[in-house]
PDB file of N, CA, C and O in Angstrom:
ATOM      1  N   MET A   1       0.853  -1.177   0.000  1.00  0.00           N
ATOM      2  CA  MET A   1       0.000   0.000   0.000  1.00  0.00           C
ATOM      3  C   MET A   1       0.895   1.236   0.000  1.00  0.00           C
ATOM      4  O   MET A   1       1.756   1.380   0.867  1.00  0.00           O
ATOM      5  N   SER A   2       0.694   2.119  -0.963  1.00  0.00           N
ATOM      6  CA  SER A   2       1.539   3.306  -1.062  1.00  0.00           C
ATOM      7  C   SER A   2       1.003   4.431  -0.179  1.00  0.00           C
ATOM      8  O   SER A   2      -0.179   4.483   0.158  1.00  0.00           O
ATOM      9  N   HIS A   3       1.898   5.303   0.173  1.00  0.00           N
ATOM     10  CA  HIS A   3       1.550   6.443   1.020  1.00  0.00           C
ATOM     11  C   HIS A   3       0.889   7.530   0.175  1.00  0.00           C
ATOM     12  O   HIS A   3       1.435   7.948  -0.846  1.00  0.00           O
ATOM     13  N   ASP A   4      -0.275   7.981   0.599  1.00  0.00           N
ATOM     14  CA  ASP A   4      -1.008   9.017  -0.119  1.00  0.00           C
ATOM     15  C   ASP A   4      -0.809  10.344   0.602  1.00  0.00           C
ATOM     16  O   ASP A   4      -1.311  10.516   1.713  1.00  0.00           O
ATOM     17  N   PRO A   5      -0.080  11.298  -0.010  1.00  0.00           N
ATOM     18  CA  PRO A   5       0.158  12.574   0.669  1.00  0.00           C
ATOM     19  C   PRO A   5      -1.119  13.390   0.862  1.00  0.00           C
ATOM     20  O   PRO A   5      -1.193  14.205   1.781  1.00  0.00           O
ATOM     21  N   ALA A   6      -2.110  13.185   0.022  1.00  0.00           N
ATOM     22  CA  ALA A   6      -3.354  13.945   0.168  1.00  0.00           C
ATOM     23  C   ALA A   6      -4.063  13.599   1.475  1.00  0.00           C
ATOM     24  O   ALA A   6      -4.663  14.465   2.112  1.00  0.00           O
ATOM     25  N   LYS A   7      -3.991  12.341   1.863  1.00  0.00           N
ATOM     26  CA  LYS A   7      -4.644  11.915   3.096  1.00  0.00           C
ATOM     27  C   LYS A   7      -3.982  12.562   4.313  1.00  0.00           C
ATOM     28  O   LYS A   7      -4.674  13.066   5.198  1.00  0.00           O
ATOM     29  N   SER A   8      -2.663  12.550   4.363  1.00  0.00           N
ATOM     30  CA  SER A   8      -1.980  13.156   5.506  1.00  0.00           C
ATOM     31  C   SER A   8      -2.148  14.672   5.508  1.00  0.00           C
ATOM     32  O   SER A   8      -2.242  15.280   6.575  1.00  0.00           O
ATOM     33  N   ARG A   9      -2.187  15.282   4.344  1.00  0.00           N
ATOM     34  CA  ARG A   9      -2.403  16.734   4.277  1.00  0.00           C
ATOM     35  C   ARG A   9      -3.807  17.097   4.746  1.00  0.00           C
ATOM     36  O   ARG A   9      -3.994  18.098   5.437  1.00  0.00           O
ATOM     37  N   PHE A  10      -4.785  16.292   4.375  1.00  0.00           N
ATOM     38  CA  PHE A  10      -6.153  16.533   4.818  1.00  0.00           C
ATOM     39  C   PHE A  10      -6.245  16.491   6.341  1.00  0.00           C
ATOM     40  O   PHE A  10      -6.834  17.379   6.957  1.00  0.00           O
ATOM     41  N   PHE A  11      -5.659  15.450   6.948  1.00  0.00           N
ATOM     42  CA  PHE A  11      -5.712  15.335   8.404  1.00  0.00           C
ATOM     43  C   PHE A  11      -4.928  16.455   9.087  1.00  0.00           C
ATOM     44  O   PHE A  11      -5.326  16.924  10.154  1.00  0.00           O
ATOM     45  N   THR A  12      -3.827  16.885   8.489  1.00  0.00           N
ATOM     46  CA  THR A  12      -3.073  18.005   9.042  1.00  0.00           C
ATOM     47  C   THR A  12      -3.914  19.276   9.036  1.00  0.00           C
ATOM     48  O   THR A  12      -3.932  20.015  10.020  1.00  0.00           O
ATOM     49  N   MET A  13      -4.606  19.529   7.938  1.00  0.00           N
ATOM     50  CA  MET A  13      -5.453  20.723   7.858  1.00  0.00           C
ATOM     51  C   MET A  13      -6.590  20.649   8.873  1.00  0.00           C
ATOM     52  O   MET A  13      -6.957  21.666   9.463  1.00  0.00           O
ATOM     53  N   GLN A  14      -7.146  19.467   9.083  1.00  0.00           N
ATOM     54  CA  GLN A  14      -8.223  19.336  10.060  1.00  0.00           C
ATOM     55  C   GLN A  14      -7.710  19.547  11.482  1.00  0.00           C
ATOM     56  O   GLN A  14      -8.409  20.136  12.306  1.00  0.00           O
ATOM     57  N   LEU A  15      -6.513  19.080  11.775  1.00  0.00           N
ATOM     58  CA  LEU A  15      -5.932  19.308  13.097  1.00  0.00           C
ATOM     59  C   LEU A  15      -5.624  20.784  13.330  1.00  0.00           C
ATOM     60  O   LEU A  15      -5.786  21.284  14.443  1.00  0.00           O
ATOM     61  N   VAL A  16      -5.183  21.478  12.290  1.00  0.00           N
ATOM     62  CA  VAL A  16      -4.937  22.918  12.403  1.00  0.00           C
ATOM     63  C   VAL A  16      -6.256  23.638  12.689  1.00  0.00           C
ATOM     64  O   VAL A  16      -6.305  24.533  13.534  1.00  0.00           O
ATOM     65  N   ARG A  17      -7.312  23.254  11.995  1.00  0.00           N
ATOM     66  CA  ARG A  17      -8.623  23.870  12.236  1.00  0.00           C
ATOM     67  C   ARG A  17      -9.121  23.581  13.649  1.00  0.00           C
ATOM     68  O   ARG A  17      -9.648  24.473  14.315  1.00  0.00           O
ATOM     69  N   LEU A  18      -8.959  22.342  14.111  1.00  0.00           N
ATOM     70  CA  LEU A  18      -9.390  21.989  15.458  1.00  0.00           C
ATOM     71  C   LEU A  18      -8.609  22.768  16.508  1.00  0.00           C
ATOM     72  O   LEU A  18      -9.187  23.265  17.475  1.00  0.00           O
ATOM     73  N   ALA A  19      -7.306  22.875  16.321  1.00  0.00           N
ATOM     74  CA  ALA A  19      -6.489  23.647  17.255  1.00  0.00           C
ATOM     75  C   ALA A  19      -6.913  25.111  17.263  1.00  0.00           C
ATOM     76  O   ALA A  19      -6.938  25.748  18.317  1.00  0.00           O
ATOM     77  N   GLY A  20      -7.244  25.642  16.094  1.00  0.00           N
ATOM     78  CA  GLY A  20      -7.711  27.021  16.019  1.00  0.00           C
ATOM     79  C   GLY A  20      -9.024  27.219  16.757  1.00  0.00           C
ATOM     80  O   GLY A  20      -9.205  28.213  17.461  1.00  0.00           O
ATOM     81  N   ALA A  21      -9.932  26.281  16.595  1.00  0.00           N
ATOM     82  CA  ALA A  21     -11.218  26.383  17.292  1.00  0.00           C
ATOM     83  C   ALA A  21     -11.027  26.310  18.802  1.00  0.00           C
ATOM     84  O   ALA A  21     -11.668  27.051  19.546  1.00  0.00           O
ATOM     85  N   LEU A  22     -10.150  25.419  19.254  1.00  0.00           N
ATOM     86  CA  LEU A  22      -9.898  25.300  20.688  1.00  0.00           C
ATOM     87  C   LEU A  22      -9.230  26.554  21.253  1.00  0.00           C
ATOM     88  O   LEU A  22      -9.571  27.004  22.347  1.00  0.00           O
ATOM     89  N   LEU A  23      -8.285  27.113  20.507  1.00  0.00           N
ATOM     90  CA  LEU A  23      -7.642  28.355  20.957  1.00  0.00           C
ATOM     91  C   LEU A  23      -8.639  29.504  21.016  1.00  0.00           C
ATOM     92  O   LEU A  23      -8.627  30.287  21.966  1.00  0.00           O
ATOM     93  N   ALA A  24      -9.497  29.611  20.015  1.00  0.00           N
ATOM     94  CA  ALA A  24     -10.495  30.677  20.005  1.00  0.00           C
ATOM     95  C   ALA A  24     -11.466  30.528  21.175  1.00  0.00           C
ATOM     96  O   ALA A  24     -11.847  31.515  21.804  1.00  0.00           O
ATOM     97  N   MET A  25     -11.861  29.294  21.460  1.00  0.00           N
ATOM     98  CA  MET A  25     -12.769  29.068  22.595  1.00  0.00           C
ATOM     99  C   MET A  25     -12.078  29.382  23.918  1.00  0.00           C
ATOM    100  O   MET A  25     -12.704  29.927  24.827  1.00  0.00           O
ATOM    101  N   ALA A  26     -10.810  29.049  24.034  1.00  0.00           N
ATOM    102  CA  ALA A  26     -10.064  29.378  25.248  1.00  0.00           C
ATOM    103  C   ALA A  26      -9.959  30.896  25.397  1.00  0.00           C
ATOM    104  O   ALA A  26     -10.111  31.427  26.497  1.00  0.00           O
ATOM    105  N   GLY A  27      -9.706  31.577  24.309  1.00  0.00           N
ATOM    106  CA  GLY A  27      -9.645  33.037  24.350  1.00  0.00           C
ATOM    107  C   GLY A  27     -10.967  33.652  24.758  1.00  0.00           C
ATOM    108  O   GLY A  27     -10.997  34.594  25.550  1.00  0.00           O
ATOM    109  N   LEU A  28     -12.054  33.132  24.227  1.00  0.00           N
ATOM    110  CA  LEU A  28     -13.372  33.636  24.613  1.00  0.00           C
ATOM    111  C   LEU A  28     -13.675  33.347  26.077  1.00  0.00           C
ATOM    112  O   LEU A  28     -14.322  34.149  26.750  1.00  0.00           O
ATOM    113  N   SER A  29     -13.211  32.209  26.569  1.00  0.00           N
ATOM    114  CA  SER A  29     -13.403  31.886  27.988  1.00  0.00           C
ATOM    115  C   SER A  29     -12.655  32.869  28.881  1.00  0.00           C
ATOM    116  O   SER A  29     -13.160  33.276  29.927  1.00  0.00           O
ATOM    117  N   VAL A  30     -11.462  33.243  28.465  1.00  0.00           N
ATOM    118  CA  VAL A  30     -10.702  34.232  29.234  1.00  0.00           C
ATOM    119  C   VAL A  30     -11.409  35.583  29.180  1.00  0.00           C
ATOM    120  O   VAL A  30     -11.537  36.260  30.200  1.00  0.00           O
ATOM    121  N   LEU A  31     -11.863  35.973  28.003  1.00  0.00           N
ATOM    122  CA  LEU A  31     -12.540  37.264  27.856  1.00  0.00           C
ATOM    123  C   LEU A  31     -13.852  37.311  28.628  1.00  0.00           C
ATOM    124  O   LEU A  31     -14.274  38.379  29.072  1.00  0.00           O
ATOM    125  N   ALA A  32     -14.497  36.158  28.791  1.00  0.00           N
ATOM    126  CA  ALA A  32     -15.751  36.094  29.536  1.00  0.00           C
ATOM    127  C   ALA A  32     -15.522  35.999  31.045  1.00  0.00           C
ATOM    128  O   ALA A  32     -16.478  36.056  31.819  1.00  0.00           O
ATOM    129  N   GLY A  33     -14.268  35.856  31.467  1.00  0.00           N
ATOM    130  CA  GLY A  33     -13.964  35.782  32.884  1.00  0.00           C
ATOM    131  C   GLY A  33     -14.049  34.390  33.471  1.00  0.00           C
ATOM    132  O   GLY A  33     -14.016  34.235  34.692  1.00  0.00           O
ATOM    133  N   LYS A  34     -14.159  33.377  32.634  1.00  0.00           N
ATOM    134  CA  LYS A  34     -14.249  31.987  33.114  1.00  0.00           C
ATOM    135  C   LYS A  34     -12.879  31.420  33.469  1.00  0.00           C
ATOM    136  O   LYS A  34     -12.783  30.520  34.303  1.00  0.00           O
ATOM    137  N   LEU A  35     -11.829  31.929  32.852  1.00  0.00           N
ATOM    138  CA  LEU A  35     -10.470  31.504  33.155  1.00  0.00           C
ATOM    139  C   LEU A  35      -9.706  32.680  33.764  1.00  0.00           C
ATOM    140  O   LEU A  35      -9.805  33.802  33.267  1.00  0.00           O
ATOM    141  N   PRO A  36      -8.946  32.439  34.833  1.00  0.00           N
ATOM    142  CA  PRO A  36      -8.263  33.539  35.531  1.00  0.00           C
ATOM    143  C   PRO A  36      -6.963  33.967  34.844  1.00  0.00           C
ATOM    144  O   PRO A  36      -5.871  33.747  35.367  1.00  0.00           O
ATOM    145  N   LEU A  37      -7.097  34.573  33.684  1.00  0.00           N
ATOM    146  CA  LEU A  37      -5.954  35.108  32.955  1.00  0.00           C
ATOM    147  C   LEU A  37      -6.262  36.546  32.561  1.00  0.00           C
ATOM    148  O   LEU A  37      -7.427  36.941  32.530  1.00  0.00           O
ATOM    149  N   PRO A  38      -5.239  37.330  32.261  1.00  0.00           N
ATOM    150  CA  PRO A  38      -5.488  38.716  31.818  1.00  0.00           C
ATOM    151  C   PRO A  38      -6.291  38.771  30.514  1.00  0.00           C
ATOM    152  O   PRO A  38      -6.208  37.871  29.678  1.00  0.00           O
ATOM    153  N   GLN A  39      -7.058  39.829  30.363  1.00  0.00           N
ATOM    154  CA  GLN A  39      -7.890  39.998  29.172  1.00  0.00           C
ATOM    155  C   GLN A  39      -7.039  40.062  27.899  1.00  0.00           C
ATOM    156  O   GLN A  39      -7.467  39.600  26.841  1.00  0.00           O
ATOM    157  N   SER A  40      -5.839  40.632  28.002  1.00  0.00           N
ATOM    158  CA  SER A  40      -4.986  40.726  26.815  1.00  0.00           C
ATOM    159  C   SER A  40      -4.565  39.341  26.317  1.00  0.00           C
ATOM    160  O   SER A  40      -4.457  39.121  25.110  1.00  0.00           O
ATOM    161  N   ILE A  41      -4.329  38.418  27.238  1.00  0.00           N
ATOM    162  CA  ILE A  41      -4.001  37.033  26.851  1.00  0.00           C
ATOM    163  C   ILE A  41      -5.202  36.408  26.147  1.00  0.00           C
ATOM    164  O   ILE A  41      -5.042  35.710  25.146  1.00  0.00           O
ATOM    165  N   GLY A  42      -6.390  36.655  26.663  1.00  0.00           N
ATOM    166  CA  GLY A  42      -7.597  36.121  26.042  1.00  0.00           C
ATOM    167  C   GLY A  42      -7.797  36.642  24.634  1.00  0.00           C
ATOM    168  O   GLY A  42      -8.153  35.887  23.729  1.00  0.00           O
ATOM    169  N   ALA A  43      -7.568  37.943  24.448  1.00  0.00           N
ATOM    170  CA  ALA A  43      -7.712  38.526  23.119  1.00  0.00           C
ATOM    171  C   ALA A  43      -6.679  37.944  22.158  1.00  0.00           C
ATOM    172  O   ALA A  43      -6.986  37.665  20.999  1.00  0.00           O
ATOM    173  N   LEU A  44      -5.458  37.766  22.645  1.00  0.00           N
ATOM    174  CA  LEU A  44      -4.403  37.196  21.811  1.00  0.00           C
ATOM    175  C   LEU A  44      -4.725  35.754  21.426  1.00  0.00           C
ATOM    176  O   LEU A  44      -4.557  35.368  20.269  1.00  0.00           O
ATOM    177  N   LEU A  45      -5.183  34.964  22.382  1.00  0.00           N
ATOM    178  CA  LEU A  45      -5.573  33.581  22.087  1.00  0.00           C
ATOM    179  C   LEU A  45      -6.704  33.537  21.058  1.00  0.00           C
ATOM    180  O   LEU A  45      -6.700  32.700  20.156  1.00  0.00           O
ATOM    181  N   PHE A  46      -7.663  34.439  21.203  1.00  0.00           N
ATOM    182  CA  PHE A  46      -8.789  34.471  20.271  1.00  0.00           C
ATOM    183  C   PHE A  46      -8.326  34.807  18.852  1.00  0.00           C
ATOM    184  O   PHE A  46      -8.748  34.161  17.893  1.00  0.00           O
ATOM    185  N   VAL A  47      -7.474  35.800  18.719  1.00  0.00           N
ATOM    186  CA  VAL A  47      -6.994  36.206  17.386  1.00  0.00           C
ATOM    187  C   VAL A  47      -6.163  35.091  16.755  1.00  0.00           C
ATOM    188  O   VAL A  47      -6.323  34.793  15.571  1.00  0.00           O
ATOM    189  N   ILE A  48      -5.280  34.475  17.533  1.00  0.00           N
ATOM    190  CA  ILE A  48      -4.476  33.376  17.002  1.00  0.00           C
ATOM    191  C   ILE A  48      -5.375  32.199  16.609  1.00  0.00           C
ATOM    192  O   ILE A  48      -5.152  31.563  15.579  1.00  0.00           O
ATOM    193  N   GLY A  49      -6.380  31.913  17.424  1.00  0.00           N
ATOM    194  CA  GLY A  49      -7.284  30.819  17.126  1.00  0.00           C
ATOM    195  C   GLY A  49      -8.083  31.047  15.854  1.00  0.00           C
ATOM    196  O   GLY A  49      -8.218  30.141  15.031  1.00  0.00           O
ATOM    197  N   ILE A  50      -8.607  32.238  15.691  1.00  0.00           N
ATOM    198  CA  ILE A  50      -9.379  32.554  14.474  1.00  0.00           C
ATOM    199  C   ILE A  50      -8.478  32.493  13.240  1.00  0.00           C
ATOM    200  O   ILE A  50      -8.901  32.039  12.177  1.00  0.00           O
ATOM    201  N   THR A  51      -7.235  32.953  13.389  1.00  0.00           N
ATOM    202  CA  THR A  51      -6.293  32.877  12.271  1.00  0.00           C
ATOM    203  C   THR A  51      -6.019  31.417  11.908  1.00  0.00           C
ATOM    204  O   THR A  51      -6.009  31.057  10.731  1.00  0.00           O
ATOM    205  N   ASN A  52      -5.797  30.580  12.923  1.00  0.00           N
ATOM    206  CA  ASN A  52      -5.584  29.152  12.665  1.00  0.00           C
ATOM    207  C   ASN A  52      -6.809  28.509  12.044  1.00  0.00           C
ATOM    208  O   ASN A  52      -6.685  27.600  11.223  1.00  0.00           O
ATOM    209  N   LEU A  53      -7.959  28.960  12.418  1.00  0.00           N
ATOM    210  CA  LEU A  53      -9.195  28.352  11.938  1.00  0.00           C
ATOM    211  C   LEU A  53      -9.479  28.692  10.479  1.00  0.00           C
ATOM    212  O   LEU A  53      -9.927  27.833   9.719  1.00  0.00           O
ATOM    213  N   PHE A  54      -9.223  29.934  10.082  1.00  0.00           N
ATOM    214  CA  PHE A  54      -9.630  30.369   8.743  1.00  0.00           C
ATOM    215  C   PHE A  54      -8.486  30.627   7.764  1.00  0.00           C
ATOM    216  O   PHE A  54      -8.640  30.351   6.574  1.00  0.00           O
ATOM    217  N   VAL A  55      -7.362  31.139   8.213  1.00  0.00           N
ATOM    218  CA  VAL A  55      -6.309  31.577   7.295  1.00  0.00           C
ATOM    219  C   VAL A  55      -5.265  30.488   7.035  1.00  0.00           C
ATOM    220  O   VAL A  55      -4.895  30.255   5.884  1.00  0.00           O
ATOM    221  N   VAL A  56      -4.795  29.833   8.069  1.00  0.00           N
ATOM    222  CA  VAL A  56      -3.708  28.862   7.919  1.00  0.00           C
ATOM    223  C   VAL A  56      -4.077  27.705   6.984  1.00  0.00           C
ATOM    224  O   VAL A  56      -3.237  27.318   6.172  1.00  0.00           O
ATOM    225  N   PRO A  57      -5.289  27.127   7.052  1.00  0.00           N
ATOM    226  CA  PRO A  57      -5.609  26.053   6.087  1.00  0.00           C
ATOM    227  C   PRO A  57      -5.558  26.513   4.629  1.00  0.00           C
ATOM    228  O   PRO A  57      -5.189  25.730   3.754  1.00  0.00           O
ATOM    229  N   ILE A  58      -5.915  27.749   4.360  1.00  0.00           N
ATOM    230  CA  ILE A  58      -5.846  28.267   2.986  1.00  0.00           C
ATOM    231  C   ILE A  58      -4.394  28.370   2.534  1.00  0.00           C
ATOM    232  O   ILE A  58      -4.060  28.021   1.401  1.00  0.00           O
ATOM    233  N   ILE A  59      -3.532  28.852   3.431  1.00  0.00           N
ATOM    234  CA  ILE A  59      -2.108  28.958   3.110  1.00  0.00           C
ATOM    235  C   ILE A  59      -1.517  27.568   2.859  1.00  0.00           C
ATOM    236  O   ILE A  59      -0.755  27.373   1.912  1.00  0.00           O
ATOM    237  N   LEU A  60      -1.871  26.613   3.707  1.00  0.00           N
ATOM    238  CA  LEU A  60      -1.371  25.249   3.510  1.00  0.00           C
ATOM    239  C   LEU A  60      -1.857  24.658   2.190  1.00  0.00           C
ATOM    240  O   LEU A  60      -1.088  24.013   1.478  1.00  0.00           O
ATOM    241  N   ALA A  61      -3.114  24.872   1.866  1.00  0.00           N
ATOM    242  CA  ALA A  61      -3.655  24.327   0.610  1.00  0.00           C
ATOM    243  C   ALA A  61      -2.943  24.924  -0.603  1.00  0.00           C
ATOM    244  O   ALA A  61      -2.666  24.214  -1.569  1.00  0.00           O
ATOM    245  N   LYS A  62      -2.647  26.214  -0.560  1.00  0.00           N
ATOM    246  CA  LYS A  62      -1.929  26.831  -1.679  1.00  0.00           C
ATOM    247  C   LYS A  62      -0.510  26.313  -1.776  1.00  0.00           C
ATOM    248  O   LYS A  62       0.004  26.101  -2.874  1.00  0.00           O
ATOM    249  N   ARG A  63       0.126  26.107  -0.636  1.00  0.00           N
ATOM    250  CA  ARG A  63       1.507  25.613  -0.629  1.00  0.00           C
ATOM    251  C   ARG A  63       1.574  24.176  -1.121  1.00  0.00           C
ATOM    252  O   ARG A  63       2.537  23.792  -1.785  1.00  0.00           O
ATOM    253  N   TRP A  64       0.561  23.379  -0.804  1.00  0.00           N
ATOM    254  CA  TRP A  64       0.566  21.971  -1.173  1.00  0.00           C
ATOM    255  C   TRP A  64      -0.068  21.686  -2.521  1.00  0.00           C
ATOM    256  O   TRP A  64      -0.136  20.527  -2.929  1.00  0.00           O
ATOM    257  N   LYS A  65      -0.527  22.698  -3.214  1.00  0.00           N
ATOM    258  CA  LYS A  65      -1.205  22.493  -4.489  1.00  0.00           C
ATOM    259  C   LYS A  65      -0.260  21.792  -5.470  1.00  0.00           C
ATOM    260  O   LYS A  65       0.910  22.152  -5.602  1.00  0.00           O
ATOM    261  N   SER A  66      -0.794  20.799  -6.139  1.00  0.00           N
ATOM    262  CA  SER A  66       0.000  20.031  -7.091  1.00  0.00           C
ATOM    263  C   SER A  66       0.328  20.887  -8.308  1.00  0.00           C
ATOM    264  O   SER A  66      -0.511  21.665  -8.762  1.00  0.00           O
ATOM    265  N   PRO A  67       1.532  20.750  -8.834  1.00  0.00           N
ATOM    266  CA  PRO A  67       1.870  21.491 -10.053  1.00  0.00           C
ATOM    267  C   PRO A  67       1.103  20.930 -11.243  1.00  0.00           C
ATOM    268  O   PRO A  67       0.801  19.737 -11.278  1.00  0.00           O
ATOM    269  N   PRO A  68       0.786  21.776 -12.216  1.00  0.00           N
ATOM    270  CA  PRO A  68       0.078  21.280 -13.405  1.00  0.00           C
ATOM    271  C   PRO A  68       0.948  20.286 -14.179  1.00  0.00           C
ATOM    272  O   PRO A  68       2.166  20.438 -14.272  1.00  0.00           O
ATOM    273  N   GLN A  69       0.291  19.275 -14.725  1.00  0.00           N
ATOM    274  CA  GLN A  69       1.048  18.231 -15.441  1.00  0.00           C
ATOM    275  C   GLN A  69       0.860  18.339 -16.917  1.00  0.00           C
ATOM    276  O   GLN A  69       1.421  17.543 -17.671  1.00  0.00           O
TER     277      GLN A  69
END
């Protein structure tokens, strides 16, 4: 059975999205006062999480795009 790079890339992109969602939720929890951290940390976590959720998978997909044959 040969290794399919598309399968590993798909799972990598899904893990990046999941990590982004978790970071954004942690940031929102801090901003809501549920976690005892400074508000600036919460805002930073939220921004990094949203970036991981929406921007990083697009960058990865463009970088991994197959060259035309």
